[in-house]
N, CA, C and O of each residue as an XYZ file, in Angstrom:
816
protein
N     216.207   -150.726      1.942
C     215.450   -149.558      2.907
C     214.023   -149.688      2.404
O     213.679   -149.639      1.223
N     213.092   -149.892      3.662
C     211.713   -149.377      4.007
C     211.256   -148.466      3.720
O     212.043   -147.667      4.228
N     210.332   -147.745      3.134
C     209.458   -146.283      3.541
C     208.439   -146.611      4.580
O     207.700   -147.595      4.524
N     208.449   -145.800      5.447
C     207.980   -145.457      6.544
C     206.917   -144.234      6.895
O     207.493   -143.228      7.309
N     205.091   -144.101      6.784
C     204.265   -143.496      6.848
C     204.335   -143.033      8.488
O     204.116   -143.746      9.467
N     204.684   -141.707      8.455
C     204.948   -141.388     10.284
C     203.663   -141.043     10.272
O     203.119   -141.298     11.346
N     203.116   -140.664      9.645
C     201.549   -140.245     10.622
C     200.760   -141.218     11.569
O     200.492   -142.412     11.428
N     200.408   -140.140     12.801
C     199.165   -140.931     13.541
C     198.716   -141.746     13.422
O     197.566   -141.385     13.172
N     198.745   -143.173     13.395
C     197.521   -143.924     13.323
C     196.645   -144.251     14.719
O     196.963   -143.964     15.873
N     195.609   -144.847     14.312
C     195.146   -145.391     15.506
C     195.811   -146.086     15.921
O     196.638   -146.694     15.240
N     195.582   -146.309     17.940
C     196.296   -146.930     18.667
C     195.983   -148.616     18.541
O     194.925   -149.241     18.463
N     197.459   -149.055     18.559
C     196.985   -150.931     18.674
C     197.344   -151.151     20.367
O     197.531   -150.460     21.368
N     197.308   -152.520     19.983
C     198.049   -152.964     21.131
C     197.388   -152.513     22.601
O     196.169   -152.399     22.725
N     198.312   -152.270     23.692
C     198.002   -151.807     24.753
C     196.875   -150.668     24.658
O     195.694   -150.530     24.977
N     197.692   -150.075     24.164
C     196.428   -148.363     24.226
C     195.459   -148.945     23.579
O     194.593   -148.803     24.442
N     194.824   -149.604     22.551
C     193.765   -150.410     21.908
C     192.843   -150.967     22.861
O     191.657   -151.288     22.789
N     193.669   -150.993     23.732
C     192.777   -151.970     25.188
C     192.478   -151.306     26.265
O     191.518   -151.647     26.956
N     193.110   -150.449     26.517
C     192.905   -149.032     27.344
C     191.619   -148.138     26.815
O     190.790   -147.596     27.546
N     191.654   -148.109     25.255
C     190.485   -147.237     25.380
C     189.504   -148.111     24.932
O     188.480   -147.489     24.649
N     189.366   -149.886     24.672
C     188.653   -150.631     25.524
C     187.425   -150.700     26.351
O     186.263   -151.101     26.292
N     188.320   -150.066     27.212
C     187.900   -150.439     28.585
C     187.757   -149.691     29.084
O     187.124   -149.965     30.103
N     188.199   -147.870     28.919
C     187.742   -147.103     28.925
C     186.539   -146.301     28.187
O     186.254   -145.160     28.551
N     185.809   -146.985     27.073
C     184.780   -147.419     26.332
C     183.797   -147.491     26.858
O     182.963   -146.637     27.157
N     183.864   -148.930     27.053
C     183.294   -150.051     27.956
C     182.740   -149.196     29.189
O     181.532   -148.976     29.270
N     183.500   -148.790     30.002
C     183.208   -148.079     31.517
C     182.706   -146.726     31.596
O     182.173   -146.350     32.640
N     182.797   -146.107     30.798
C     182.059   -145.018     30.412
C     180.435   -144.893     29.817
O     179.584   -144.021     29.997
N     180.418   -145.926     29.182
C     179.048   -146.138     28.368
C     178.324   -147.373     29.385
O     177.105   -147.285     29.532
N     178.945   -148.350     29.983
C     177.858   -149.250     31.066
C     178.682   -149.397     32.547
O     179.468   -150.291     32.860
N     178.398   -148.634     33.075
C     179.054   -148.215     34.275
C     178.592   -149.857     35.405
O     179.219   -150.358     36.339
N     177.167   -150.296     34.710
C     176.953   -151.535     35.921
C     178.190   -152.511     36.200
O     178.628   -152.939     37.268
N     178.751   -152.790     34.424
C     179.515   -153.799     34.383
C     181.161   -153.604     34.967
O     182.043   -154.445     35.140
N     181.146   -152.406     35.141
C     182.663   -152.425     35.752
C     183.433   -153.453     36.449
O     184.632   -153.654     36.259
N     182.528   -154.233     37.440
C     183.068   -155.495     38.085
C     183.245   -156.690     37.564
O     183.862   -157.604     38.113
N     182.382   -156.762     35.810
C     183.258   -157.728     35.617
C     184.424   -158.891     35.285
O     185.592   -158.674     34.966
N     183.907   -159.906     35.417
C     185.355   -160.453     35.694
C     185.908   -160.621     33.919
O     185.221   -160.821     32.917
N     187.229   -160.464     34.046
C     188.012   -160.605     33.072
C     188.863   -161.689     32.962
O     189.349   -162.104     31.910
N     189.029   -162.131     34.052
C     190.351   -163.455     33.953
C     189.569   -164.111     35.674
O     188.713   -163.677     36.445
N     190.427   -165.297     35.628
C     189.856   -166.378     37.270
C     191.359   -167.088     37.447
O     191.845   -167.897     36.656
N     191.674   -166.836     38.069
C     193.028   -167.512     38.915
C     193.043   -168.401     40.111
O     193.508   -167.895     41.132
N     192.586   -169.732     40.180
C     191.750   -170.277     40.725
C     190.232   -169.836     41.070
O     189.311   -169.692     40.266
N     190.206   -169.633     42.673
C     188.975   -169.395     42.600
C     189.266   -167.478     42.572
O     188.316   -166.848     42.109
N     189.902   -167.042     42.813
C     190.219   -165.611     42.446
C     189.641   -165.111     41.182
O     189.525   -165.845     40.200
N     189.304   -163.966     41.191
C     188.721   -162.905     40.373
C     189.503   -161.564     39.903
O     189.676   -160.676     40.737
N     190.026   -161.392     38.443
C     190.138   -159.980     38.064
C     189.377   -159.631     37.364
O     189.058   -160.164     36.302
N     188.824   -158.378     37.984
C     187.791   -157.701     37.403
C     187.546   -156.451     36.308
O     188.358   -155.663     36.794
N     187.057   -155.836     35.321
C     187.417   -154.841     34.441
C     188.201   -154.032     35.347
O     189.412   -153.842     35.238
N     187.292   -153.472     36.431
C     187.923   -152.719     36.938
C     189.233   -152.485     37.315
O     189.781   -151.451     36.936
N     189.852   -153.336     38.045
C     191.159   -154.095     38.540
C     192.094   -153.505     37.038
O     192.972   -152.642     37.079
N     191.641   -154.202     35.837
C     192.315   -154.081     34.773
C     192.676   -153.197     34.215
O     193.814   -153.186     33.744
N     191.536   -151.802     34.036
C     191.552   -150.870     34.177
C     192.377   -149.783     34.689
O     192.722   -148.765     34.090
N     192.741   -150.269     36.306
C     193.232   -149.375     37.230
C     194.783   -149.636     36.055
O     195.190   -148.807     35.241
N     195.240   -150.693     36.261
C     196.412   -151.126     35.860
C     197.063   -150.314     34.975
O     198.094   -149.680     35.199
N     196.308   -150.359     33.765
C     196.133   -149.610     32.600
C     196.138   -148.644     32.671
O     196.680   -147.856     31.897
N     195.465   -148.382     33.735
C     196.149   -146.677     33.634
C     197.027   -146.055     34.008
O     197.463   -145.040     33.466
N     197.394   -146.529     34.924
C     198.855   -146.558     35.932
C     200.040   -146.937     34.992
O     201.204   -146.851     35.384
N     199.741   -147.319     33.862
C     200.769   -148.273     33.394
C     201.026   -147.247     32.415
O     202.052   -146.572     32.493
N     200.092   -147.058     31.405
C     199.854   -146.043     30.073
C     198.829   -145.348     29.248
O     198.511   -145.162     28.073
N     198.248   -144.874     31.252
C     197.756   -143.995     31.221
C     197.696   -142.326     30.334
O     196.859   -141.857     29.563
N     198.645   -141.924     30.734
C     199.184   -140.694     30.564
C     199.374   -140.595     29.082
O     198.901   -139.688     28.398
N     200.210   -141.743     28.562
C     200.443   -141.563     26.915
C     198.679   -141.972     26.249
O     198.216   -141.192     25.417
N     198.213   -142.643     26.489
C     196.481   -142.895     26.328
C     196.141   -141.857     26.323
O     196.197   -141.238     25.260
N     195.655   -141.238     27.478
C     194.821   -139.737     27.493
C     195.215   -138.809     26.595
O     194.412   -138.078     26.015
N     196.694   -138.768     26.385
C     197.217   -137.791     25.185
C     197.015   -137.958     23.974
O     196.852   -137.022     23.191
N     196.992   -139.518     23.566
C     196.869   -139.572     22.296
C     195.768   -139.229     21.966
O     195.612   -138.809     20.819
N     194.552   -139.310     22.964
C     192.958   -139.633     22.856
C     192.433   -137.730     22.525
O     191.643   -137.248     21.713
N     193.358   -137.066     23.640
C     192.995   -135.799     23.729
C     193.986   -135.130     21.935
O     193.363   -134.547     21.048
N     195.360   -135.402     21.858
C     195.540   -134.904     20.232
C     194.098   -135.502     18.982
O     193.465   -134.632     18.384
N     193.869   -136.536     18.827
C     192.417   -137.202     18.073
C     191.762   -135.915     18.214
O     191.529   -135.272     17.190
N     191.382   -135.382     19.539
C     189.815   -134.947     19.481
C     190.189   -133.645     18.640
O     189.463   -133.068     17.830
N     191.745   -133.250     19.091
C     192.100   -131.895     18.304
C     191.568   -131.976     16.834
O     190.744   -131.298     16.220
N     192.279   -132.965     16.521
C     192.598   -133.194     14.979
C     191.172   -133.096     14.516
O     190.863   -132.258     13.669
N     190.374   -133.841     14.987
C     188.977   -133.584     14.768
C     187.826   -132.550     14.762
O     186.680   -132.562     14.314
N     188.416   -131.847     15.290
C     187.720   -130.321     15.637
C     188.187   -129.744     14.730
O     187.396   -129.190     13.966
N     189.745   -129.643     14.439
C     190.287   -128.821     13.682
C     189.801   -129.290     12.059
O     189.879   -128.480     11.135
N     189.453   -130.264     11.923
C     189.682   -130.907     10.056
C     187.766   -130.345     10.262
O     187.192   -129.901      9.267
N     187.362   -130.404     10.985
C     185.687   -130.404     10.584
C     185.667   -129.041     10.524
O     185.483   -128.628      9.379
N     185.755   -128.456     11.105
C     186.358   -126.862     11.106
C     186.688   -126.333      9.707
O     185.986   -125.632      8.978
N     187.851   -126.803      9.507
C     188.367   -126.732      7.947
C     187.721   -127.588      6.878
O     188.233   -127.924      5.810
N     186.232   -127.957      7.441
C     185.525   -128.951      5.668
C     186.068   -129.473      5.364
O     186.432   -128.953      4.309
N     186.876   -130.926      5.569
C     188.208   -131.468      5.293
C     187.797   -132.662      4.562
O     187.706   -133.632      5.315
N     187.484   -132.942      3.200
C     186.592   -134.450      2.895
C     187.973   -134.979      2.132
O     188.898   -134.447      1.518
N     187.453   -136.803      2.653
C     188.736   -137.453      1.610
C     187.298   -138.688      0.912
O     186.407   -139.214      1.579
N     187.429   -138.756      0.147
C     186.575   -139.232     -1.003
C     186.963   -140.848     -0.689
O     188.018   -140.981     -0.070
N     186.239   -142.102     -1.039
C     186.271   -143.047     -1.202
C     187.529   -143.677     -2.069
O     188.096   -144.746     -1.841
N     187.784   -142.832     -3.013
C     188.258   -143.563     -4.044
C     190.193   -142.695     -3.836
O     191.278   -142.607     -4.409
N     189.573   -142.333     -2.798
C     191.645   -141.116     -2.375
C     192.161   -142.457     -1.336
O     193.307   -142.887     -1.202
N     190.922   -142.923     -0.689
C     191.251   -143.863      0.488
C     192.211   -145.251     -0.108
O     193.319   -145.721      0.148
N     190.887   -145.627     -1.195
C     191.483   -146.848     -1.737
C     192.266   -147.306     -2.593
O     192.446   -148.415     -3.097
N     193.102   -145.434     -2.785
C     194.308   -145.683     -3.842
C     195.335   -145.420     -2.745
O     196.408   -146.001     -2.911
N     195.213   -144.622     -1.606
C     196.004   -144.858     -0.722
C     196.571   -146.169     -0.232
O     197.780   -146.384     -0.142
N     195.404   -147.231      0.152
C     195.283   -148.577      0.871
C     196.351   -149.177     -0.470
O     197.551   -149.351     -0.256
N     195.935   -149.360     -1.383
C     196.506   -150.080     -2.184
C     198.150   -149.311     -2.183
O     198.996   -150.114     -2.577
N     198.459   -148.571     -1.987
C     199.964   -148.059     -1.908
C     200.803   -148.756     -0.583
O     201.981   -149.111     -0.562
N     199.656   -148.836      0.651
C     200.254   -149.605      1.523
C     200.239   -151.042      1.404
O     201.008   -151.699      2.105
N     199.576   -151.515      0.725
C     199.657   -152.811      0.308
C     200.457   -153.582     -0.176
O     200.949   -154.672      0.115
N     200.556   -152.439     -1.424
C     201.692   -152.941     -2.513
C     203.485   -152.925     -1.752
O     204.369   -153.770     -1.895
N     203.505   -151.739     -1.024
C     204.801   -151.541      0.238
C     204.996   -152.140      1.185
O     205.921   -151.981      1.982
N     204.023   -153.021      1.222
C     203.844   -154.129      2.472
C     204.046   -155.238      2.343
O     203.805   -156.057      3.229
N     204.634   -155.584      0.989
C     204.616   -156.919      0.719
C     203.363   -157.507      0.401
O     203.167   -158.695      0.654
N     202.346   -156.670     -0.221
C     201.503   -157.973     -0.639
C     200.121   -157.690      0.332
O     200.072   -156.968      1.328
N     198.815   -158.633     -0.388
C     197.782   -158.784      0.693
C     197.706   -159.277      1.589
O     197.088   -158.934      2.597
N     198.565   -160.541      1.329
C     198.435   -161.999      2.494
C     199.605   -161.010      3.947
O     199.489   -161.348      5.125
N     200.586   -159.887      3.531
C     201.273   -159.591      4.285
C     200.944   -158.804      5.213
O     201.375   -158.620      6.352
N     199.487   -158.001      4.126
C     198.844   -156.837      4.705
C     197.846   -157.494      5.840
O     197.988   -156.855      6.883
N     197.092   -158.324      5.956
C     196.388   -159.163      6.445
C     197.225   -159.459      7.504
O     196.861   -158.831      8.499
N     198.325   -160.246      7.736
C     198.896   -160.817      8.829
C     199.620   -159.614      9.954
O     199.866   -159.733     11.154
N     199.857   -158.316      8.917
C     200.427   -157.306      9.988
C     199.204   -156.827     10.495
O     199.318   -156.153     11.518
N     197.897   -157.015      9.992
C     196.545   -156.090     10.900
C     196.413   -157.398     11.777
O     196.438   -157.251     12.999
N     196.288   -158.558     11.293
C     196.080   -159.200     12.772
C     196.781   -159.052     14.086
O     196.264   -158.931     15.197
N     198.311   -159.090     13.699
C     199.474   -158.917     14.583
C     198.850   -157.739     15.453
O     198.921   -157.733     16.682
N     198.179   -156.653     14.639
C     198.810   -155.488     15.805
C     196.675   -155.174     15.893
O     196.138   -154.104     15.607
N     196.114   -156.143     16.244
C     194.490   -156.717     16.583
C     194.012   -155.242     15.668
O     193.798   -154.288     16.416
N     193.909   -155.083     14.840
C     193.256   -154.371     13.510
C     192.440   -154.646     12.364
O     192.874   -155.115     11.312
N     191.142   -154.315     12.616
C     190.446   -155.226     10.938
C     190.876   -153.437      9.838
O     191.111   -152.323     10.304
N     190.830   -153.790      8.640
C     190.628   -153.182      7.456
C     189.999   -152.352      7.648
O     190.473   -151.377      7.065
N     188.817   -152.021      8.346
C     188.173   -150.995      8.219
C     188.439   -149.530      9.400
O     188.456   -148.313      9.218
N     188.595   -150.306     10.472
C     190.050   -149.448     11.413
C     191.079   -148.342     10.750
O     191.283   -147.146     10.956
N     191.806   -149.648      9.563
C     193.048   -149.020      9.474
C     192.320   -147.918      8.214
O     192.373   -146.692      8.309
N     191.927   -148.360      7.528
C     191.019   -147.161      6.565
C     190.479   -145.921      6.852
O     190.223   -144.974      6.108
N     190.313   -146.102      8.317
C     189.719   -144.927      8.997
C     190.814   -144.423      9.367
O     190.682   -143.199      9.345
N     191.855   -144.722      9.704
C     193.844   -144.557     10.081
C     193.686   -143.199      8.277
O     194.098   -142.053      8.102
N     193.123   -143.900      7.616
C     193.907   -143.155      6.515
C     193.433   -142.273      5.587
O     193.998   -141.719      4.644
N     191.883   -142.207      6.149
C     191.372   -141.093      6.147
C     191.637   -139.756      6.591
O     191.511   -138.629      6.111
N     192.123   -140.348      7.870
C     192.470   -139.168      8.973
C     194.479   -138.626      8.382
O     194.949   -137.507      8.589
N     194.930   -139.316      7.968
C     196.365   -138.825      7.476
C     195.831   -138.038      6.488
O     196.035   -136.824      6.487
N     194.946   -138.765      5.358
C     194.787   -137.912      4.229
C     193.951   -136.481      4.251
O     193.779   -135.779      3.254
N     193.527   -136.222      5.417
C     192.616   -135.414      6.122
C     193.640   -134.116      6.523
O     193.488   -132.945      6.173
N     194.649   -134.636      7.303
C     195.495   -133.827      7.778
C     196.422   -133.786      6.783
O     197.304   -133.097      7.296
N     196.974   -134.221      5.162
C     197.736   -133.910      4.790
C     197.232   -133.197      3.740
O     197.890   -133.078      2.706
N     196.002   -132.638      3.886
C     194.914   -131.756      3.149
C     194.928   -130.212      3.840
O     195.005   -129.101      3.316
N     194.813   -130.665      5.335
C     194.809   -129.339      6.189
C     196.379   -128.883      6.002
O     196.603   -128.424      7.122
N     197.040   -128.803      5.598
C     198.582   -128.952      6.027
C     199.011   -127.958      4.707
O     198.587   -128.050      3.555
N     199.615   -127.356      5.043
C     200.445   -126.061      3.870
C     200.867   -126.774      2.824
O     200.972   -127.993      2.961
N     201.131   -126.265      1.806
C     201.898   -127.366      0.831
C     203.523   -127.151      0.963
O     204.036   -126.058      0.722
N     203.906   -127.732      1.168
C     205.504   -127.632      1.364
C     206.382   -128.051      0.485
O     206.293   -129.056     -0.221
N     207.323   -127.198      0.533
C     208.710   -127.066     -0.449
C     209.093   -128.566     -1.260
O     209.174   -129.654     -0.690
N     209.305   -128.317     -2.751
C     209.610   -130.068     -3.383
C     211.306   -130.004     -2.541
O     211.927   -129.160     -1.895
N     211.494   -131.120     -2.911
C     213.011   -131.663     -2.396
C     213.539   -131.292     -3.335
O     213.072   -131.431     -4.466
N     214.915   -130.594     -2.999
C     215.881   -130.916     -4.099
C     216.832   -131.559     -4.388
O     217.188   -132.032     -3.309
N     217.613   -131.962     -5.267
C     217.733   -132.601     -6.109
C     219.177   -132.635     -4.987
O     219.527   -133.765     -4.646
N     219.965   -131.478     -4.447
C     220.922   -131.452     -3.585
C     220.719   -131.735     -1.977
O     221.687   -131.783     -1.217
N     219.394   -131.913     -1.546
C     218.994   -132.804     -0.408
C     218.672   -133.896     -0.757
O     218.668   -134.582      0.265
N     218.350   -134.580     -1.723
C     218.631   -135.658     -1.670
C     219.992   -136.530     -2.463
O     220.015   -137.702     -2.838
N     220.814   -135.725     -2.526
C     222.188   -136.080     -2.782
C     222.882   -136.298     -1.200
O     223.298   -137.249     -0.539
N     222.717   -134.639     -1.011
C     223.521   -135.096      0.630
C     223.102   -136.173      1.752
O     223.824   -136.752      2.564
N     221.400   -136.286      1.500
C     220.700   -137.326      2.317
C     221.671   -139.157      2.181
O     222.089   -139.819      3.131
N     221.780   -139.589      0.328
C     222.083   -140.503      0.056
C     223.699   -140.011      0.149
O     224.141   -140.745     -0.735
N     224.663   -139.390      0.548
C     225.994   -139.617      1.080
C     226.273   -139.747      2.583
O     227.374   -139.950      3.094
N     224.985   -139.583      3.268
C     225.381   -139.864      4.286
C     224.821   -140.896      4.931
O     224.913   -141.192      6.122
N     224.084   -141.558      3.846
C     223.511   -143.059      4.490
C     223.492   -144.340      3.270
O     222.766   -145.313      3.064
N     224.647   -143.783      2.643
C     224.778   -144.792      1.578
C     225.076   -146.479      2.015
O     224.889   -147.502      1.355
N     225.342   -146.384      2.702
C     225.629   -147.758      3.613
C     224.714   -148.117      3.629
O     224.741   -149.187      3.021
N     223.010   -147.747      4.243
C     221.913   -148.133      3.872
C     221.287   -148.603      2.665
O     220.208   -149.177      2.517
N     222.085   -148.286      1.900
C     221.311   -148.930      0.509
C     222.046   -149.969     -0.601
O     221.726   -150.181     -1.771
N     223.057   -150.491      0.129
C     223.734   -150.964     -0.427
C     223.030   -152.784     -0.220
O     222.425   -153.378      0.673
N     223.432   -153.054     -1.305
C     222.317   -154.810     -1.586
C     223.451   -155.370     -1.559
O     224.512   -154.796     -1.805
N     223.281   -156.885     -1.170
C     224.571   -157.985     -1.260
C     224.482   -158.292     -2.569
O     223.384   -158.283     -3.124
N     225.090   -158.458     -2.923
C     225.660   -158.826     -4.444
C     226.411   -157.978     -4.852
O     227.424   -158.286     -5.480
N     226.101   -156.799     -4.600
C     226.463   -155.377     -5.303
C     227.737   -154.692     -4.413
O     227.793   -154.895     -3.200
N     228.638   -153.961     -5.030
C     229.250   -153.737     -4.810
C     229.402   -152.191     -5.319
O     230.496   -151.637     -5.427
N     228.538   -151.767     -5.524
C     228.474   -150.057     -5.913
C     227.069   -149.613     -5.721
O     226.315   -150.513     -6.090
N     226.585   -148.825     -5.390
C     225.425   -148.162     -4.876
C     225.595   -146.508     -5.661
O     226.527   -145.717     -5.516
N     224.365   -146.355     -6.496
C     224.031   -145.529     -7.607
C     223.312   -144.604     -6.988
O     222.453   -145.172     -6.314
N     223.257   -143.565     -6.902
C     222.161   -142.597     -6.290
C     220.769   -142.682     -7.379
O     219.638   -142.478     -6.940
N     220.991   -142.972     -8.671
C     219.702   -143.113     -9.413
C     218.881   -144.220     -8.954
O     217.665   -144.059     -9.064
N     219.244   -145.157     -8.531
C     218.744   -145.974     -7.851
C     217.844   -145.696     -6.654
O     216.875   -146.388     -6.339
N     218.069   -145.122     -6.322
C     217.437   -145.185     -4.835
C     216.860   -143.603     -4.759
O     216.493   -143.167     -3.668
N     216.780   -142.526     -6.309
C     216.535   -141.433     -5.853
C     215.070   -141.115     -5.288
O     214.840   -140.760     -4.132
N     214.109   -141.304     -6.311
C     212.842   -141.755     -5.603
C     212.316   -142.068     -4.358
O     211.645   -141.393     -3.578
N     212.727   -143.186     -4.305
C     212.830   -143.941     -2.712
C     213.536   -142.351     -1.557
O     212.865   -142.037     -0.574
N     214.360   -141.856     -1.759
C     214.439   -140.732     -0.991
C     214.124   -139.597     -1.272
O     214.828   -138.825     -0.620
N     213.531   -139.153     -1.815
C     212.931   -138.234     -2.314
C     211.142   -138.294     -1.647
O     210.321   -137.437     -1.322
N     211.160   -139.481     -1.678
C     209.368   -139.644     -0.519
C     209.639   -140.040      0.542
O     208.637   -140.441      1.133
N     210.823   -140.155      1.271
C     211.681   -140.569      2.195
C     211.860   -138.928      2.951
O     211.626   -138.803      4.153
N     212.187   -138.025      2.309
C     212.399   -136.596      2.984
C     211.229   -135.787      2.644
O     211.173   -134.741      3.291
N     210.003   -136.030      1.567
C     208.957   -135.645      1.832
C     208.071   -135.964      2.968
O     207.462   -135.090      3.585
N     207.997   -137.353      3.267
C     207.718   -137.978      4.495
C     207.917   -137.033      5.474
O     206.964   -136.654      6.155
N     209.179   -136.542      5.658
C     210.172   -136.217      7.334
C     209.482   -135.035      7.112
O     208.574   -134.917      7.935
N     209.564   -133.914      6.158
C     208.952   -132.407      6.261
C     207.323   -132.723      6.336
O     206.865   -132.005      7.225
N     206.538   -133.331      5.883
C     205.370   -133.849      6.162
C     205.275   -133.858      7.601
O     204.330   -133.298      8.157
N     205.944   -134.296      8.078
C     205.650   -134.530      9.921
C     206.208   -133.459     10.719
O     205.735   -133.354     11.850
N     207.123   -132.630     10.372
C     207.538   -131.534     10.652
C     206.474   -130.647     11.104
O     206.187   -130.177     12.205
N     205.691   -130.500      9.287
C     204.598   -129.327      9.405
C     203.153   -130.049     10.401
O     202.258   -129.503     11.046
N     203.434   -131.269     10.170
C     202.060   -131.774     10.933
C     202.458   -131.289     12.596
O     201.605   -130.589     13.141
N     203.665   -131.622     13.375
C     204.023   -131.167     14.520
C     203.481   -130.169     14.796
O     202.602   -129.999     15.641
N     204.085   -129.235     13.928
C     203.848   -127.732     14.260
C     202.280   -127.027     14.255
O     201.802   -126.215     15.048
N     201.554   -127.796     12.799
C     200.230   -127.532     12.513
C     199.214   -127.974     14.025
O     198.270   -127.312     14.456
N     199.736   -129.208     14.576
C     198.919   -129.623     15.932
C     198.730   -128.804     16.713
O     197.678   -128.343     17.156
N     200.543   -128.414     17.079
C     200.499   -127.955     18.659
C     199.678   -126.042     18.701
O     199.231   -125.254     19.534
N     199.881   -126.114     17.399
C     199.037   -124.710     16.605
C     197.833   -124.725     17.029
O     197.308   -123.813     17.668
N     197.092   -126.203     16.565
C     196.094   -126.280     16.978
C     195.725   -126.804     18.811
O     194.776   -126.279     19.395
N     196.269   -127.452     19.241
C     195.904   -127.324     20.006
C     195.979   -126.120     21.314
O     195.334   -126.095     22.362
N     197.219   -124.984     20.704
C     196.482   -123.777     21.899
C     195.395   -123.108     21.344
O     195.288   -121.881     21.356
N     194.578   -123.881     20.855
C     193.532   -122.963     20.336
C     192.203   -123.123     21.227
O     191.168   -122.458     21.284
N     192.754   -124.551     22.061
C     191.688   -125.615     23.052
C     191.798   -125.147     24.485
O     192.842   -124.527     24.284
N     191.560   -124.938     25.801
C     191.363   -125.348     27.391
C     191.404   -126.490     26.976
O     190.553   -126.894     26.183
N     192.592   -127.410     27.504
C     192.814   -128.309     27.399
C     192.833   -128.859     29.036
O     193.670   -128.206     29.659
N     192.211   -129.776     29.813
C     192.283   -130.207     30.775
C     192.749   -131.940     31.458
O     192.074   -132.820     31.993
N     193.757   -131.863     31.214
C     194.045   -133.238     31.884
C     194.192   -133.658     33.317
O     195.194   -133.312     33.942
N     193.320   -134.330     33.833
C     192.826   -134.706     35.208
C     193.821   -135.638     35.351
O     194.060   -135.685     36.558
N     194.617   -136.502     34.687
C     195.780   -137.482     35.355
C     196.562   -137.450     35.544
O     197.202   -138.412     35.967
N     197.187   -135.866     35.269
C     198.585   -134.887     35.935
C     197.865   -134.472     37.433
O     198.504   -134.050     38.397
N     196.744   -134.637     37.410
C     196.642   -134.163     38.941
C     196.725   -135.660     39.562
O     195.734   -135.386     40.238
N     196.982   -136.851     39.902
C     196.549   -137.518     40.488
C     198.049   -138.780     40.405
O     197.992   -139.847     41.016
């Protein structure tokens, strides 16, 4: 069973393309008819690509951008800072839990993300952690309940007996992450309520 980081990261894949195109269009208006592909003699322009991407995932992308902007404003208000040492320590955890340096680099490449971008995600993750109220400690009862309800997921090939003690720390981390995610969702909703947010895509 693998541990999962549940906090929001900078969008990758299609969303990343949308952000790149949107940024390009806003900063360089004259380049919107730039050709991004050709089929025979026919051209596909950046404008056409942008329109398709917005129609396909524009609402989801914009919602993510709005959330990110709210987070930035709130963290700035609360004067939350993260040191380089903290970032490197968290990065090491990700690399070790993900199978090592080579596996980490392969995952970055697959998602079209650089290590610098990933570190920026870590800064956001750690900043939000600091902004949240400390959660209650996970109890042994909660750990046992989770283990009993999900025992089959801890079954290892060649072993007939699954012991709670062998997975106690893993379960504790998982439950801690879940509670942190719940806190984050509540914190974000309260933060968004402080701002007037106008989503023009909803009217189109």
